[in-house]
C-alpha positions as CSV (number, residue, x, y, z in Angstrom):
1,M,46.4,-7.6,-147.9
2,K,44.2,-9.6,-145.5
3,I,41.1,-11.5,-147.0
4,L,38.1,-9.4,-147.0
5,S,36.1,-11.9,-145.1
6,L,38.6,-11.8,-142.3
7,I,38.5,-8.1,-142.3
8,I,34.9,-7.9,-141.7
9,A,34.4,-10.9,-139.5
10,T,31.7,-10.4,-137.1
11,V,32.5,-10.7,-133.4
12,S,29.6,-11.7,-131.2
13,L,29.9,-10.5,-127.6
14,A,28.4,-12.8,-124.8
15,L,26.7,-9.9,-123.2
16,A,23.0,-9.1,-122.8
17,G,21.9,-6.4,-125.4
18,A,25.4,-6.3,-127.0
19,S,25.6,-5.2,-130.6
20,E,27.6,-7.2,-133.1
21,Q,31.0,-5.7,-133.9
22,V,33.1,-5.8,-137.0
23,L,37.0,-5.4,-137.5
24,I,38.1,-2.3,-138.7
25,E,41.7,-2.7,-140.0
26,G,44.2,-0.1,-138.7
27,G,46.0,2.4,-140.9
28,E,47.4,5.9,-140.9
29,Y,45.2,8.9,-140.5
30,R,45.9,12.7,-140.7
31,P,43.3,15.0,-138.9
32,L,41.4,17.4,-141.2
33,Y,43.0,20.5,-139.8
34,M,46.7,19.3,-140.1
35,S,48.7,20.4,-142.9
36,E,50.2,18.1,-145.5
37,D,53.6,18.3,-143.6
38,S,52.0,17.3,-140.2
39,P,52.9,13.8,-139.2
40,M,50.3,11.0,-139.8
41,Q,48.5,9.5,-136.8
42,T,48.7,5.7,-136.7
43,V,45.2,4.1,-135.8
44,S,45.4,0.6,-134.5
45,S,43.1,-2.0,-135.5
46,F,39.7,-2.0,-133.4
47,Y,36.2,-3.3,-133.5
48,L,33.3,-1.1,-134.0
49,D,29.5,-1.6,-133.6
50,Q,27.8,-2.4,-136.8
51,Y,24.8,-0.1,-135.9
52,P,24.2,2.8,-133.6
53,V,22.7,2.0,-130.3
54,T,18.9,1.6,-130.5
55,N,16.2,2.8,-128.1
56,Q,15.4,-0.9,-127.4
57,Q,19.0,-1.5,-126.5
58,Y,19.3,1.6,-124.3
59,L,16.0,0.6,-122.4
60,E,17.6,-2.7,-121.6
61,F,20.6,-0.7,-120.1
62,V,18.6,1.8,-118.1
63,E,16.5,-1.3,-116.7
64,Q,19.6,-3.0,-115.5
65,N,21.1,0.5,-114.4
66,P,18.2,2.5,-112.9
67,Q,20.5,5.5,-112.1
68,W,20.5,6.4,-115.9
69,R,16.7,6.3,-116.1
70,K,15.0,9.5,-117.4
71,T,13.9,10.6,-114.0
72,A,17.1,9.5,-112.2
73,A,20.1,10.6,-114.1
74,P,22.1,13.3,-112.2
75,S,21.8,16.7,-113.4
76,I,25.6,17.0,-113.3
77,F,25.8,14.5,-116.2
78,V,22.8,15.1,-118.4
79,E,20.8,18.3,-119.5
80,Q,17.1,18.6,-118.8
81,D,16.1,17.0,-122.2
82,Y,17.8,13.7,-121.4
83,L,15.7,11.0,-123.2
84,K,13.1,13.8,-123.9
85,H,11.6,11.5,-126.7
86,W,10.7,8.8,-124.3
87,D,7.2,8.8,-122.5
88,S,8.5,7.6,-119.4
89,D,11.5,5.8,-117.6
90,E,10.8,2.5,-119.3
91,S,8.6,3.6,-122.2
92,F,9.1,5.1,-125.7
93,E,5.7,4.4,-127.3
94,A,5.9,7.0,-129.9
95,I,9.5,6.1,-130.9
96,A,10.5,3.0,-133.0
97,A,12.5,0.5,-131.0
98,E,14.9,-0.1,-133.6
99,S,15.7,3.7,-134.3
100,P,18.8,5.0,-132.7
101,V,18.6,6.5,-129.2
102,T,19.2,10.2,-129.0
103,Y,18.9,12.9,-126.3
104,V,21.7,11.1,-124.5
105,S,25.0,12.7,-123.1
106,W,28.4,11.8,-123.4
107,F,28.2,10.5,-119.7
108,A,25.3,8.2,-120.5
109,A,26.7,6.8,-123.8
110,D,30.1,6.2,-122.1
111,A,28.3,4.5,-119.2
112,Y,26.3,2.3,-121.6
113,C,29.5,1.2,-123.5
114,Q,31.2,0.3,-120.3
115,S,28.4,-1.7,-119.3
116,Q,28.8,-3.8,-122.6
117,G,32.6,-4.3,-121.8
118,K,33.4,-1.7,-124.8
119,R,34.0,1.9,-124.9
120,L,33.2,5.0,-127.1
121,P,35.3,5.1,-130.2
122,K,37.9,7.7,-130.6
123,V,37.6,10.4,-133.3
124,A,40.5,9.2,-135.3
125,E,38.9,5.7,-135.3
126,W,35.4,7.0,-136.3
127,E,36.9,9.0,-139.0
128,L,39.0,6.0,-140.3
129,A,35.8,3.7,-140.4
130,A,33.6,6.6,-141.9
131,L,36.2,7.1,-144.6
132,A,35.2,4.0,-146.3
133,S,32.6,3.7,-149.2
134,E,30.7,0.6,-149.9
135,T,33.6,-0.8,-151.8
136,Q,36.8,0.8,-150.5
137,A,38.5,1.6,-147.4
138,N,39.1,5.0,-148.6
139,G,36.1,6.3,-150.3
140,S,37.7,9.7,-151.0
141,L,39.2,8.0,-154.0
142,E,35.8,7.7,-155.5
143,S,34.4,10.4,-157.8
144,G,31.2,11.9,-156.1
145,Y,31.5,10.1,-152.8
146,K,32.3,13.3,-150.5
147,Q,29.1,15.1,-152.4
148,Q,27.2,12.0,-151.5
149,I,27.8,12.4,-147.9
150,L,27.4,16.1,-148.0
151,T,23.9,15.6,-149.5
152,W,23.0,13.3,-146.5
153,Y,24.1,15.9,-144.1
154,S,21.8,18.5,-145.9
155,K,18.7,16.6,-145.3
156,P,16.7,17.6,-142.1
157,S,16.4,14.9,-139.5
158,P,12.7,13.5,-139.4
159,K,10.6,13.7,-136.2
160,T,10.9,9.9,-135.8
161,L,14.3,8.6,-137.0
162,P,14.4,5.6,-139.2
163,S,15.4,2.3,-137.9
164,V,19.2,1.5,-137.9
165,G,20.5,-0.4,-140.9
166,G,18.8,1.4,-143.5
167,S,21.9,2.4,-145.4
168,P,24.3,-0.2,-147.1
169,A,27.2,-1.4,-145.2
170,N,30.4,0.2,-145.9
171,Y,33.7,-1.7,-147.0
172,W,34.1,-2.8,-143.3
173,G,30.6,-3.9,-142.6
174,V,29.4,-0.8,-140.8
175,H,26.1,0.7,-141.3
176,D,24.8,4.4,-140.8
177,L,27.9,6.3,-140.1
178,H,26.6,9.1,-142.3
179,G,23.0,10.3,-142.8
180,L,21.4,9.0,-139.7
181,V,22.4,10.8,-136.6
182,W,25.8,12.4,-135.4
183,E,27.7,10.2,-133.0
184,W,29.4,10.8,-129.7
185,T,33.2,9.8,-129.6
186,E,35.5,9.2,-126.6
187,D,37.5,12.3,-127.2
188,F,35.1,14.5,-128.9
189,N,36.6,17.6,-127.2
190,S,40.1,17.3,-128.4
191,T,39.2,17.2,-132.3
192,L,41.2,20.3,-133.0
193,V,44.0,20.0,-130.9
194,T,45.9,16.7,-130.3
195,G,48.8,15.9,-128.2
196,E,50.9,15.4,-131.5
197,S,49.5,18.8,-133.0
198,R,50.2,21.2,-130.2
199,E,53.8,21.6,-131.2
200,D,53.0,21.7,-134.8
201,S,54.2,25.1,-135.9
202,T,52.6,24.6,-139.6
203,I,49.0,24.9,-137.9
204,D,47.2,28.0,-139.0
205,T,45.8,29.0,-135.5
206,K,42.9,31.0,-137.1
207,L,41.4,27.6,-138.1
208,F,40.4,27.0,-134.5
209,C,38.1,30.0,-134.4
210,A,36.6,29.0,-137.9
211,G,38.7,31.6,-139.7
212,G,39.3,29.5,-142.8
213,A,40.3,26.2,-144.1
214,S,43.4,27.2,-146.2
215,G,45.7,25.1,-144.3
216,A,43.7,22.1,-144.2
217,V,44.6,18.8,-145.9
218,D,41.5,18.9,-147.9
219,P,39.6,22.0,-147.7
220,G,37.0,20.7,-150.1
221,D,35.8,18.0,-147.7
222,Y,33.0,20.1,-146.4
223,A,31.3,17.1,-144.7
224,A,34.4,16.5,-142.5
225,F,34.5,20.2,-141.6
226,M,30.9,19.9,-140.5
227,R,31.6,17.1,-138.2
228,Y,34.7,18.7,-136.7
229,G,32.6,22.1,-136.2
230,F,29.9,20.1,-134.5
231,R,32.0,18.1,-132.0
232,S,33.9,21.3,-131.2
233,S,30.7,23.0,-130.1
234,L,29.8,20.1,-127.7
235,E,29.8,19.7,-124.0
236,A,29.7,16.3,-122.5
237,K,26.3,16.7,-120.7
238,F,24.6,17.8,-124.0
239,T,21.5,16.0,-124.9
240,L,20.4,16.5,-128.6
241,S,17.7,15.2,-130.8
242,N,20.1,14.2,-133.6
243,L,23.1,13.0,-131.4
244,G,23.4,9.2,-130.8
245,F,26.3,6.9,-130.2
246,R,27.8,3.5,-131.0
247,C,30.5,1.4,-129.2
248,A,34.0,0.3,-130.0
249,S,36.4,-2.2,-128.5
250,D,40.2,-2.6,-128.6
251,M,41.9,-5.5,-130.4
252,K,42.9,-8.4,-127.9
253,S,46.3,-10.2,-128.5
254,A,46.4,-14.1,-128.6
255,N,47.3,-14.1,-124.9
256,G,44.4,-11.9,-124.0
257,D,46.6,-8.7,-123.2
C-alpha cells in the first residue's frame, strides 16, 4: 500500500484561481442500484479539488469569461435563477466570498472546470472519494458513519452557507463532500443506468421509478439513495440554492499522456 503522504499529496496547478487538488487512489466501485452479482466498476486514480468552488473563485472566472456573467449567460444553458444570490454581475456583497458558489448550472460548472484545465468528476469518482471517512478509504466499515452522513443531510441549508473547509478532511484530504452542498458530476444524468448495467439482467427495473431498494447492494445506505435520487431529478440547466460543484483532473503518465 502506498504511503499515505503520497496518496494525499497536494497538486498545485499554475492557473489563476485554481484550487489545490489531492490524489484519490483508484479502486473498484459498485453503483448503489447494482446487485451483489453485478460486475464491479474500476475507477482509475484521479485528482479532486480539496474544496467546492467558492463565490470568489467563480467571480474570477466570470470576470475572465463575461459570457457567463449573471446577466449574460444564455438561457439555453441556465435557468432564470442563475447566480440569483449575487447582487450583480460582479458583486455578492451579502454572500461570503469563501462560501461555495451555488445557483450554477451543469453547463456553467463544466465551463468553469474547463477554464482551469480540469473537468467535473464522474459519479463513480465522486462516490469513491465520498466513501472515505476521516481515517479509512472505506468509511462504511466504521460503525455509525452512514448515520453521521444522513444526519448531515437532514439539516436544512442556512440562508448564507458557511465557508468551505468547515468539515474535517477525509482520508484523502478532501473537505465538504457531505453536509455543505450537493455537487454536480460530469455524468449526473447516467447515475441509474450505465453502459455496463444496461445488459445486467439482475437489475430490478422498478428501482428506476423508486419502486424499492430490495435489489440494491446496500439498501440501508439511505444517504446514498438520497444522492442518487437527487441526481436523477436534475436537468443540466437547473440552478439551485444548494447545488454547487468542484473539479477533478485525470492522472498523467510520466511521459505526459
